[in-house]
C-alpha positions, 0 to 999 in steps of 0.5 A: 814861202809866204803866198799872196801877200799883197798890200792894197788900199782898204778900198779893194777890201770892200768889193766882195759883196758887190762882186758876189751880187753881180755874179749871182743870177738870182741877184740881178737888179730889177728892170726899171719899175715906176711902181713903188714897193712903198710910198712913205710920206709921199716918198716912193720906195722903188724896186731899185731902192729895195734891191739896193737895200737888199744888196747892202744887207747881203754883206752880212747875210749872204743868203739874201743874194741867193733869193728871198722868200715872202717872209724875208721880203716883208722883213726887209720892207719893214726895216726899210720903212723904219729907215726911211721914217728915221731919215725923213725925220733927220732931214726935217731937223736938218741933221743932214746939213751938219758938217760931219753928217754931210761929210759922212753922207759924202763918204757913203756915196764915194764908197758906193761909187767906188764899189760899182767902179770896181765891179765894172772894171773887173767886168770890162777886164776879165781874167783869162785862163792863161793868166790863171794858169801862169799864176798857178805855175809860178806860185805853186808849181815853181815854188813848192811850199815848205813847213817847219816843225819849230820849238822856241823859247820866249823871254822878255829880255835879251839877257835871259835869252842869252842865258838860255842859249848858254844852257843849251850849249852846256848840253841841256835839252831844249825842252828843259830850258824852255820850261825854265826860261820861256814865258810863252804858253808853249813852255809847258810843251817844251816850247813846241809850236808844231808845224808852221807854214811860211805864212807864219814865219816872216821878218827876223823870225822867218829868216832865223828859222829858215836859216837853221838846219834840222836839229839846230837852235838859234846861235843868238837871241832873235828880237820880235814885237813879243820879246826875245826868241831862241828857235829850234828847228826840229824838222822841215818838209815840202808840201805836195803841190795842190791841184789848180782846182783846189787853189783856183779861188785863191789865185783868182782873188789874188789876180783881181787884187793885183789888177785893181792895184795896178789900175788904181796906181795908174789913176793915182799917177794921173791925178792931181794929189795935193796936201798943201799943209803937209808936203811930205805926205804928198811925196809919200802918197806919190811913192805909194802910187808907184809901189808894186804889189809884193809877194814873198 
C-alpha cells in the first residue's frame, strides 16, 4: 500500500520555510521599528527588511529560525549590505526595467505573497485532533502496510525476458537465470532486491508483484521504463501498525496539503482562466482544478 501520494502544484511545496518561521517563537517578526539597522545611500534597511532576509536565508539554514548570536547577525547584515549595494547599482543601470528582469521580480513577489497566503490560510483553518485521528485510523489502522521480498530479472528486450521465463519453466533456479540474463546490478545476488514496501511498487510492476503468490514468478515479461522484468515473490509480510505519535508529522503534512489542494481547486473554479492561443490547455487546466488528491 502506497501511502500519502498526493499530486499538488509546485506552489504547495514552497510553504515549508514560512510555516517553520511562523511556528517558531524565536522567529517572531519584530514590532514596527522606524530605526534602521543600516542606511545605505539613503535607503533605510529596517528591522522588518532584516527579518525578511533572515527568513529567506533560513530556507537553507534552519538554525537561523531558532535565533542568532551576534556573529551571525553581523554576517547577515554584511550580506544584506552587499545585496543592497548591488541592487541599487542595477536600478541605476535600469536593469529592473528589462522585460525578463521585471518578469522575474513579478514572479518573486507572487511567490512571496503565495507563501504568506498559505501560512495565513492554515492559521485560519487549523487541523483538529479528530481529523488527525481519523486519517490515522483510515490509513494506518484500516490499511496495514505490506512488504514484499522480491527478486527480478531485467532485460533490454522482451525476447530475452521470455527466454529467461522459458529456462525457469525448464526447472533452472531463479538466481541462476538472473545471473545469466539480467542486466541489473542485482544479478550478482541472483536478482535479489530485498524487502520492498508498496511505495516502491507502483504501476505494472506493483500489479505484477502483488498478484504473485509466495514462490511464484511472473508468467510473462513485465514492461517498465527500464526494460522488461521477470519477478519472483520470495515472501511477503505485514508490518506492525505504528503508533499515532510515530506518524503524526506525516499525517499532519498530508492533511495540510490536502486542505490546501482543495482550497486552491476552489480558487481555480472561481477564477477566469484563459489561454486564448491554446484552448486545449485551458480545458486541461479546468480539468486539473476538479481533480481530487489521489491516495493508493
